[in-house]
C-alpha positions in Angstrom: 60.9 -110.3 128.7 60.2 -107.8 131.5 63.5 -106.0 130.9 62.8 -105.9 127.1 59.4 -104.3 127.7 60.9 -101.8 130.1 63.5 -101.0 127.6 61.1 -100.3 124.8 59.3 -97.8 127.0 62.6 -96.3 128.1 63.8 -95.8 124.6 60.8 -93.7 123.7 60.9 -91.7 126.9 64.6 -91.1 126.8 64.7 -90.0 123.1 61.6 -87.8 123.5 63.2 -86.1 126.5 66.6 -85.6 124.7 64.9 -84.1 121.6 62.8 -81.8 123.8 66.0 -80.7 125.6 67.7 -80.0 122.3 65.0 -78.6 120.1 63.0 -76.5 122.7 60.5 -74.4 120.8 62.0 -75.0 117.3 65.2 -75.9 115.5 65.9 -72.4 114.1 68.8 -73.4 111.9 67.0 -76.3 110.2 64.4 -73.8 108.9 67.1 -72.7 106.4 66.1 -75.8 104.4 62.8 -76.1 102.5 60.3 -78.1 104.5 59.6 -80.6 101.6 63.2 -81.4 100.9 64.5 -85.0 101.5 68.1 -85.8 102.4 70.3 -88.8 103.2 73.3 -89.3 105.5 75.8 -92.0 106.4 77.2 -92.8 109.9 80.8 -93.8 110.0 82.9 -94.8 113.0 86.3 -93.2 113.5 87.6 -95.8 115.9 87.3 -99.5 116.8 84.4 -100.2 119.1 81.4 -102.4 120.0 78.3 -101.0 118.4 75.3 -100.3 120.7 72.3 -98.0 120.7 70.8 -98.4 117.3 67.3 -98.5 118.6 67.8 -95.1 120.3 69.3 -93.7 117.1 66.4 -95.0 115.0 63.8 -93.5 117.4 65.4 -90.0 117.2 64.7 -89.8 113.5 61.4 -91.6 113.5 59.9 -89.3 116.1 60.6 -86.3 113.8 59.9 -88.1 110.5 57.8 -91.3 110.8 58.6 -92.1 107.1 62.4 -92.0 107.7 64.4 -95.1 106.9 67.6 -96.3 108.5 69.5 -99.1 106.8 72.0 -100.7 109.2 75.2 -102.4 108.0 76.2 -103.5 111.5 74.2 -104.7 114.5 74.3 -104.0 118.3 77.1 -106.2 119.7 79.2 -106.2 116.5 82.9 -105.3 116.7 83.3 -102.4 114.3 86.5 -101.0 112.7 87.7 -97.4 112.1 86.3 -96.1 108.9 83.4 -98.6 108.7 80.0 -97.5 107.5 77.4 -98.3 110.1 74.2 -97.2 108.6 72.5 -95.0 105.9 69.7 -92.6 106.8 67.0 -91.4 104.5 64.7 -88.7 105.9 63.1 -85.3 105.5 66.1 -82.9 105.5 64.9 -80.8 108.4 64.3 -84.0 110.5 67.7 -85.4 109.6 69.4 -82.2 110.6 67.5 -81.9 113.9 67.7 -85.5 115.0 71.3 -86.3 114.1 73.0 -85.0 117.3 70.5 -86.7 119.6 70.8 -89.9 117.7 74.6 -89.8 117.7 74.7 -88.9 121.4 72.9 -92.1 122.3 74.9 -94.2 119.9 78.3 -92.8 121.0 77.5 -93.1 124.7 76.1 -96.6 124.7 78.8 -97.9 122.3 81.3 -96.5 124.8 79.8 -98.6 127.6 79.5 -101.7 125.5 83.1 -101.3 124.3 84.7 -101.0 127.7 82.6 -103.9 128.9 83.8 -106.1 126.1 87.4 -105.2 127.0 86.9 -106.5 130.5 85.0 -109.6 129.3 87.8 -110.4 126.9 90.4 -110.0 129.6 88.9 -112.7 131.8 88.0 -115.1 129.0 88.5 -118.8 130.1 87.9 -118.1 133.8 84.6 -118.9 135.7 84.0 -115.2 136.5 81.6 -112.8 134.8 81.7 -109.0 134.6 78.9 -107.3 136.4 77.6 -103.7 136.4 76.6 -101.5 139.3 74.1 -98.7 140.1 76.8 -96.1 139.3 75.0 -95.1 136.2 74.3 -91.7 134.6 71.1 -90.3 136.0 68.1 -91.1 133.7 70.1 -93.6 131.6 70.2 -96.6 133.8 68.3 -99.1 131.7 70.1 -97.8 128.6 73.5 -98.3 130.1 72.6 -101.7 131.5 71.5 -102.8 128.0 74.9 -101.6 126.8 76.6 -103.7 129.4 74.7 -106.8 128.3 75.5 -105.9 124.7 79.2 -105.9 125.6 79.0 -109.3 127.1 78.6 -108.3 130.8 75.9 -109.2 133.3 73.4 -106.9 135.0 73.3 -106.6 138.7 70.0 -105.3 140.3 68.3 -102.6 138.3 67.6 -100.5 141.4 66.8 -100.6 145.1 63.5 -102.4 144.5 64.6 -105.7 142.8 67.4 -106.9 145.1 68.8 -106.6 148.6 72.4 -105.5 148.9 73.4 -105.2 152.5 76.4 -102.8 152.6 78.7 -101.6 155.4 76.4 -98.8 156.6 73.4 -101.2 156.6 75.4 -103.7 158.7 76.3 -100.9 161.2 72.8 -99.6 161.4 71.3 -103.1 161.7 73.7 -104.1 164.5 76.0 -106.6 162.7 76.2 -109.2 160.0 73.9 -111.8 161.6 71.3 -109.3 162.6 71.2 -107.7 159.1 70.9 -111.1 157.4 68.1 -112.2 159.7 66.1 -109.1 159.1 66.7 -109.2 155.4 65.3 -112.8 155.1 62.2 -111.6 157.0 61.4 -108.6 154.8 62.7 -109.5 151.4 60.1 -110.6 148.8 60.6 -114.2 147.6 61.5 -113.1 144.1 64.5 -111.0 145.0 68.1 -112.0 145.9 69.9 -111.1 149.2 73.5 -110.2 148.9 75.8 -109.0 151.8 79.1 -107.1 151.5 82.0 -108.1 153.8 85.3 -106.4 154.3 87.2 -109.2 155.9 87.3 -113.0 156.3 85.7 -112.9 159.8 82.7 -111.2 158.3 82.6 -113.7 155.5 82.4 -116.6 158.0 79.6 -114.8 159.8 77.7 -114.2 156.6 78.0 -117.8 155.5 77.0 -119.1 159.0 73.9 -116.8 158.7 72.9 -118.4 155.4 74.2 -116.0 152.9 74.1 -117.2 149.3 75.6 -114.1 147.6 78.5 -112.3 149.2 80.4 -109.2 147.9 84.1 -109.1 148.8 84.8 -105.4 149.3 88.3 -104.2 148.4 90.1 -107.5 149.4 93.5 -108.2 148.0 94.2 -111.2 145.9 95.4 -113.4 148.7 92.3 -112.7 150.7 90.1 -113.4 147.8 91.7 -116.8 147.2 91.3 -117.6 150.9 87.6 -116.5 150.7 87.0 -118.8 147.8 88.5 -121.7 149.9 86.4 -120.8 153.0 83.2 -120.5 151.0 83.8 -123.8 149.1 80.9 -123.3 146.8 78.3 -122.5 149.5 77.7 -119.0 148.1 78.4 -116.9 145.0 81.3 -114.6 145.6 81.6 -111.2 143.9 84.8 -109.1 144.0 84.4 -105.3 144.0 86.6 -102.3 144.4 89.8 -101.2 142.7 89.1 -103.3 139.6 91.2 -102.2 136.6 91.7 -103.7 133.2 95.3 -104.5 134.2 94.2 -106.3 137.4 90.9 -107.9 136.4 92.5 -111.2 135.1 94.3 -111.8 138.4 91.1 -111.2 140.3 89.2 -113.6 138.1 91.9 -116.3 138.6 91.3 -116.3 142.4 88.1 -118.3 141.6 85.4 -115.6 142.4 82.2 -115.9 140.5 81.5 -112.3 139.6 83.5 -109.0 139.4 81.5 -105.8 139.7 82.9 -102.7 138.0 81.4 -99.2 138.5 83.6 -97.7 135.7 81.7 -99.5 133.1 78.9 -97.0 133.4 80.2 -94.0 135.4 83.4 -93.2 133.5 82.2 -93.3 130.0 84.4 -92.5 127.0 82.1 -91.9 124.0 83.0 -93.5 120.7 83.7 -91.2 117.9 81.0 -91.4 115.2 80.3 -89.1 112.4 77.1 -88.6 110.4 78.1 -87.3 106.9 75.4 -85.8 104.7 75.3 -87.1 101.2 74.5 -84.7 98.3 71.5 -85.7 96.3 
């Protein structure tokens, strides 16, 4: 529920900021249209995808025309086909013209993240592993992209630095080693956050387990090392594979027996989905 509440606030903030960035002092071109005129439009997808971002799209129009209506023919999480009509928009003509790019930008970006996430999720179907996101998000769009990952069937890692402890290589060096880092983390971490530690080899994994680690990130290990890590851990901790994960390789990683596979490209290398808003003559 907390994430849902944060998301509602984030949608309003993000859309308001995007509109302000685009409109500035006024949409000069929209003033070609009489202020009282109404218009309608239809959003169509030009490629297969997973739909995501309808709430951001809606907000873009409703901020400029509270009386606007959007009728959706598909829902977030649906697989959509090329040429499919996604929604119909009815609004003041100026508002429709001004809001369309902002609405489509959010819809295209978030659908892109949801789509690539679903591809990875489909690739590991039938294994015990889940696909997990990272903090490698576009600045200012973290909650939106994490929502898109969930919409695509993935799992969210920590939202930021405040709701989880992830001890990485540089933390271990600065803290004086795996055991020291784990001991200090247990002393300072709030009771409601997880502690995860990154290891680069099997020796560090054994140290982490002996130090009480319950979540371990296996950094850039090859498949043989991952399989051995699963055997060493024997269920004592959740294992997360990270680094060099591609769509072609992800199935093999999942089949080593790891619990989670984290993938930065879900959110940092986004290919927007091609949507079009076509105006309909009255």
